[in-house]
C-alpha positions as CSV (number, residue, x, y, z in Angstrom):
1,M,-17.9,53.2,-6.3
2,Q,-21.3,54.4,-6.0
3,R,-22.9,55.5,-9.4
4,F,-24.0,59.2,-9.8
5,K,-27.4,60.1,-10.0
6,K,-28.2,62.0,-13.0
7,H,-31.6,63.5,-12.4
8,Y,-30.2,66.5,-10.5
9,S,-29.6,69.7,-12.5
10,D,-29.4,73.3,-11.9
11,M,-29.7,76.3,-14.2
12,Y,-28.1,79.5,-13.4
13,T,-27.6,81.8,-16.4
14,Q,-29.1,81.4,-20.0
15,S,-25.5,80.0,-20.9
16,T,-24.5,78.0,-17.8
17,F,-25.9,74.5,-16.9
18,T,-24.9,72.4,-13.9
19,L,-25.4,69.1,-12.7
20,V,-25.0,68.6,-8.8
21,N,-24.2,65.4,-6.8
22,P,-27.1,64.9,-4.8
23,Q,-24.9,63.0,-2.0
24,N,-22.8,65.9,-1.4
25,G,-23.7,68.8,-3.2
26,N,-20.8,69.2,-4.9
27,L,-20.7,70.0,-8.9
28,A,-20.6,67.1,-10.9
29,F,-20.9,68.2,-14.7
30,K,-21.0,71.9,-15.9
31,Y,-21.3,73.6,-19.0
32,L,-20.3,77.3,-19.3
33,E,-20.4,79.9,-22.2
34,F,-18.2,83.0,-21.4
35,E,-17.6,86.2,-23.1
36,D,-15.0,87.8,-20.9
37,N,-12.0,86.9,-18.7
38,S,-14.3,87.4,-15.4
39,F,-14.4,83.6,-14.7
40,F,-10.5,83.3,-15.1
41,D,-9.0,86.5,-13.8
42,H,-7.9,85.1,-10.5
43,I,-6.2,81.9,-9.4
44,Q,-8.6,78.7,-10.1
45,R,-8.1,75.9,-7.8
46,N,-11.1,73.6,-8.5
47,N,-11.7,70.0,-7.3
48,Y,-12.7,68.9,-10.7
49,F,-11.3,68.6,-14.4
50,A,-11.6,71.7,-16.8
51,L,-11.7,71.8,-20.5
52,I,-11.8,75.4,-21.5
53,W,-12.0,76.3,-25.2
54,V,-11.0,79.9,-26.0
55,T,-12.8,80.6,-29.3
56,D,-11.8,84.3,-29.6
57,G,-9.3,86.6,-28.2
58,D,-5.7,86.1,-26.7
59,G,-3.6,86.5,-23.7
60,K,-1.2,84.9,-21.3
61,L,-1.7,81.6,-19.0
62,K,-0.2,81.2,-15.8
63,A,-0.2,77.4,-14.8
64,D,1.6,75.8,-11.9
65,F,5.1,77.0,-12.1
66,S,5.0,78.3,-15.7
67,D,3.5,81.1,-18.0
68,Y,2.3,80.8,-21.5
69,D,0.9,82.9,-24.4
70,F,-2.0,81.5,-26.0
71,A,-4.2,82.8,-28.8
72,A,-7.6,82.4,-30.1
73,N,-8.8,78.7,-30.7
74,S,-7.0,77.2,-27.8
75,L,-8.2,74.3,-25.7
76,F,-6.9,74.2,-22.0
77,A,-7.1,71.0,-19.8
78,F,-6.7,71.5,-16.2
79,S,-6.5,68.7,-13.5
80,P,-8.3,68.9,-10.0
81,Y,-6.5,71.6,-7.7
82,Q,-4.2,72.4,-10.6
83,P,-3.8,76.4,-10.1
84,Y,-4.4,78.4,-13.3
85,M,-5.2,82.1,-14.3
86,F,-5.8,83.7,-17.6
87,S,-5.0,87.5,-18.2
88,A,-6.6,88.3,-21.5
89,G,-4.9,90.4,-24.1
90,S,-8.1,90.9,-25.9
91,A,-11.6,89.9,-24.9
92,I,-11.7,86.3,-24.7
93,K,-14.7,84.2,-25.5
94,G,-15.4,80.5,-25.5
95,I,-16.8,77.4,-23.8
96,A,-15.9,75.7,-20.5
97,V,-16.8,72.3,-19.5
98,Y,-16.1,71.0,-15.8
99,F,-16.5,67.3,-14.5
100,H,-15.8,65.9,-11.3
101,S,-14.2,62.4,-10.9
102,D,-17.6,61.2,-9.4
103,F,-19.2,61.8,-12.8
104,F,-16.5,60.6,-15.0
105,C,-13.1,58.8,-13.9
106,I,-10.1,59.5,-16.4
107,Y,-8.2,57.2,-14.4
108,K,-10.7,54.2,-14.6
109,H,-11.1,55.1,-18.4
110,H,-7.5,55.8,-19.3
111,K,-7.2,52.9,-21.9
112,E,-10.7,54.3,-23.6
113,I,-9.3,58.1,-24.0
114,S,-5.7,58.2,-22.7
115,G,-6.5,61.4,-21.0
116,N,-4.4,60.7,-17.8
117,G,-0.6,61.6,-18.5
118,L,-1.8,63.3,-21.8
119,L,-4.2,65.9,-21.4
120,Y,-4.0,65.8,-17.7
121,N,-1.2,65.2,-15.4
122,N,1.6,65.7,-18.2
123,I,4.4,67.6,-16.4
124,Y,6.3,67.9,-19.7
125,Q,4.0,69.9,-22.0
126,P,1.9,73.0,-21.9
127,P,-1.6,72.3,-20.8
128,F,-3.4,73.3,-24.1
129,V,-3.6,72.8,-27.7
130,A,-4.5,74.6,-30.9
131,V,-7.9,73.9,-32.2
132,D,-7.8,73.4,-36.2
133,E,-10.8,73.8,-38.2
134,S,-12.1,70.3,-38.3
135,S,-11.7,69.8,-34.6
136,A,-13.3,73.2,-33.9
137,A,-16.5,71.6,-36.0
138,T,-16.3,68.5,-33.7
139,F,-16.2,70.6,-30.4
140,R,-19.0,73.2,-31.7
141,M,-20.9,70.3,-32.5
142,L,-20.7,68.5,-29.0
143,A,-20.9,71.6,-27.2
144,D,-24.4,71.9,-28.9
145,Q,-25.4,68.5,-28.1
146,I,-24.3,69.1,-24.5
147,K,-26.3,72.3,-24.0
148,T,-29.5,70.9,-25.5
149,E,-29.3,67.9,-23.3
150,M,-28.5,70.0,-20.0
151,Q,-31.6,72.2,-20.8
152,K,-34.1,69.1,-21.4
153,P,-32.8,66.3,-19.4
154,E,-34.7,62.8,-20.3
155,L,-34.1,59.2,-19.9
156,A,-30.2,58.3,-19.7
157,Q,-28.9,61.9,-19.4
158,H,-26.0,60.7,-17.8
159,E,-24.8,58.3,-20.4
160,L,-25.4,60.5,-23.1
161,L,-23.2,63.5,-21.2
162,V,-20.5,61.0,-20.8
163,S,-20.4,59.8,-24.4
164,Y,-20.1,63.4,-25.5
165,L,-17.3,64.0,-23.2
166,K,-15.5,61.2,-24.0
167,I,-15.6,62.1,-27.7
168,F,-14.2,65.6,-26.7
169,L,-11.6,64.1,-24.7
170,I,-10.6,61.6,-27.4
171,T,-10.6,64.7,-30.0
172,A,-8.5,66.8,-27.7
173,A,-6.1,64.1,-26.9
174,R,-5.4,63.5,-30.9
175,L,-4.5,67.1,-31.1
176,K,-2.2,66.6,-28.3
177,I,-0.4,64.0,-30.0
178,Q,-0.2,65.7,-33.2
179,Q,1.1,69.1,-32.0
180,Q,2.9,67.8,-28.9
181,P,4.6,64.3,-29.9
182,T,6.3,63.9,-26.6
183,A,2.9,64.1,-24.9
184,A,2.4,60.3,-25.9
185,E,4.9,58.0,-24.4
186,S,5.1,55.8,-27.6
187,V,5.9,58.8,-29.7
188,K,9.3,60.5,-29.6
189,D,10.2,64.1,-30.8
190,D,13.5,64.0,-32.7
191,K,13.8,67.8,-31.9
192,E,14.0,67.1,-28.0
193,P,17.5,66.6,-26.8
194,F,18.5,63.0,-26.3
195,I,19.7,63.9,-22.6
196,L,15.9,65.3,-21.9
197,Q,14.6,61.8,-23.3
198,K,17.0,60.1,-20.8
199,L,15.9,62.6,-18.0
200,K,12.2,61.7,-18.5
201,D,12.9,58.2,-18.3
202,A,15.1,58.5,-15.5
203,I,12.3,60.5,-13.2
204,E,10.0,57.7,-14.3
205,A,12.1,55.0,-12.9
206,N,13.4,56.6,-10.0
207,F,11.0,59.3,-8.6
208,K,10.1,57.1,-5.6
209,T,13.8,56.9,-4.3
210,K,15.5,59.8,-5.7
211,H,13.9,63.4,-4.9
212,S,16.6,65.9,-5.6
213,P,18.0,67.5,-8.9
214,A,21.5,66.5,-7.8
215,D,20.5,62.8,-7.8
216,Y,19.5,62.9,-11.5
217,A,22.4,65.0,-12.6
218,E,24.7,62.2,-11.2
219,L,22.6,59.6,-13.1
220,L,23.0,61.2,-16.4
221,Y,26.9,62.2,-15.8
222,I,26.1,65.8,-16.5
223,S,26.5,68.8,-14.1
224,P,23.4,70.0,-12.1
225,K,23.7,73.4,-13.6
226,A,23.7,72.3,-17.2
227,L,20.9,69.8,-16.7
228,A,19.1,72.7,-14.8
229,K,19.7,75.1,-17.5
230,M,18.4,72.5,-20.5
231,T,15.4,71.7,-18.3
232,R,14.2,75.2,-18.1
233,S,15.0,76.0,-21.7
234,H,13.1,72.8,-22.8
235,F,10.2,72.6,-20.7
236,N,10.0,76.0,-19.0
237,K,10.0,74.6,-15.8
238,T,12.7,73.8,-13.0
239,L,14.1,69.9,-12.6
240,S,12.7,70.1,-9.0
241,S,9.6,71.0,-10.3
242,L,9.5,68.2,-12.6
243,I,10.5,65.9,-10.0
244,N,8.1,67.2,-7.3
245,E,5.1,67.0,-9.9
246,R,5.7,63.5,-10.9
247,I,5.7,62.7,-6.9
248,I,2.5,64.6,-6.6
249,I,0.7,62.9,-9.6
250,E,1.6,59.4,-8.3
251,A,0.3,60.3,-4.5
252,K,-3.0,61.6,-5.9
253,R,-3.3,58.4,-7.8
254,E,-2.9,56.7,-4.6
255,L,-5.1,59.0,-2.8
256,Y,-7.9,58.4,-5.4
257,L,-7.6,54.9,-6.3
258,T,-6.7,53.2,-3.1
259,N,-7.4,53.2,0.8
260,K,-3.9,53.2,1.7
261,T,-3.2,55.6,4.6
262,V,-1.1,58.6,4.0
263,K,1.7,56.9,5.9
264,E,1.8,54.1,3.6
265,I,1.8,56.3,0.5
266,A,4.3,58.5,1.9
267,W,6.7,55.2,2.7
268,E,6.3,54.2,-1.0
269,L,7.1,57.4,-2.2
270,G,10.1,57.6,-0.3
271,Y,9.3,59.5,2.8
272,E,9.8,58.2,6.1
273,D,8.2,61.1,7.7
274,E,4.7,61.1,7.2
275,Y,4.2,64.7,8.4
276,Y,7.2,66.1,6.2
277,F,5.2,64.3,3.3
278,S,1.9,65.7,4.0
279,R,3.6,69.1,4.3
280,F,5.3,68.8,0.9
281,F,1.9,67.5,-0.7
282,K,0.1,70.7,0.6
283,V,3.0,73.1,-0.8
284,N,2.8,71.4,-4.2
285,A,-0.9,70.6,-4.5
286,D,-2.4,73.6,-2.3
287,V,-4.3,70.8,-0.2
288,S,-3.2,68.3,2.3
289,P,-3.4,64.7,1.2
290,Q,-6.4,64.1,3.5
291,L,-8.3,67.2,2.0
292,Y,-7.8,65.8,-1.4
293,R,-9.0,62.4,-0.6
294,E,-12.1,63.5,1.0
295,T,-12.9,65.9,-2.0
296,V,-11.5,63.9,-5.0
297,G,-10.3,60.6,-3.8
298,F,-11.2,56.9,-2.4
299,A,-13.2,58.3,0.6
300,R,-15.3,60.5,-1.5
301,A,-15.9,58.0,-4.2
302,T,-17.0,55.2,-2.0
303,A,-19.1,57.2,0.6
């Protein structure tokens, strides 16, 4: 993977600073301070990761298939091409940090920060956490450091920004584990019904071969209707959504990390028809497998 060249930057406003990948002109890293909802009042489907800290205000979040209420001091984490939109109840203010996989790859650094499957690509938990006073102080300090570094780029700028980003992600991951214990595979939430713990295990073990809700109802010896009701009540998602999202997460990993053909990936995920799988991927990820690979995955990273 070719290393990102750190010396290209562009300043758009007093509170927005952007690093651009000189190879393709795409956003690599961005720091943004916002004072209203104008950036987020329409569906976002970006080809980079997002950390959005709403320091003031409240409203509703629409992400993927679910709707959530949020309050001030909420931190959101969104994956590439994950659709989301904010509807502000009161004026929102805050800070956003965006980064492309070319700049920092959460998959490659998963063991260091536990980002993938915890902050990002977690289909079972809301994509945000409440920021406590201690964490708020850490985030504010990091935001100030990032802003200062991007205003006056010097030696090893990329390395410093990655270091600040890692601390930001680790702090956010710790909050996630504290507030949403089931977000961490090693921690169990006693309030979660046992049948739903079994469902998550069943999806993880069988998503490559079993794609329908009826398959999992049969595995768990429960009626499809009862399982669907429990899933909707606890996860705020349909069982089909959970299954589909787990398949899409795996497909994205394969497209990002390997040079396997779409046909090979489709076959490994239980789809004999490459074209059916491509349509399935586009419906759920909003882009075709090939476009995802070209903008986020292996082909772009090794160009």
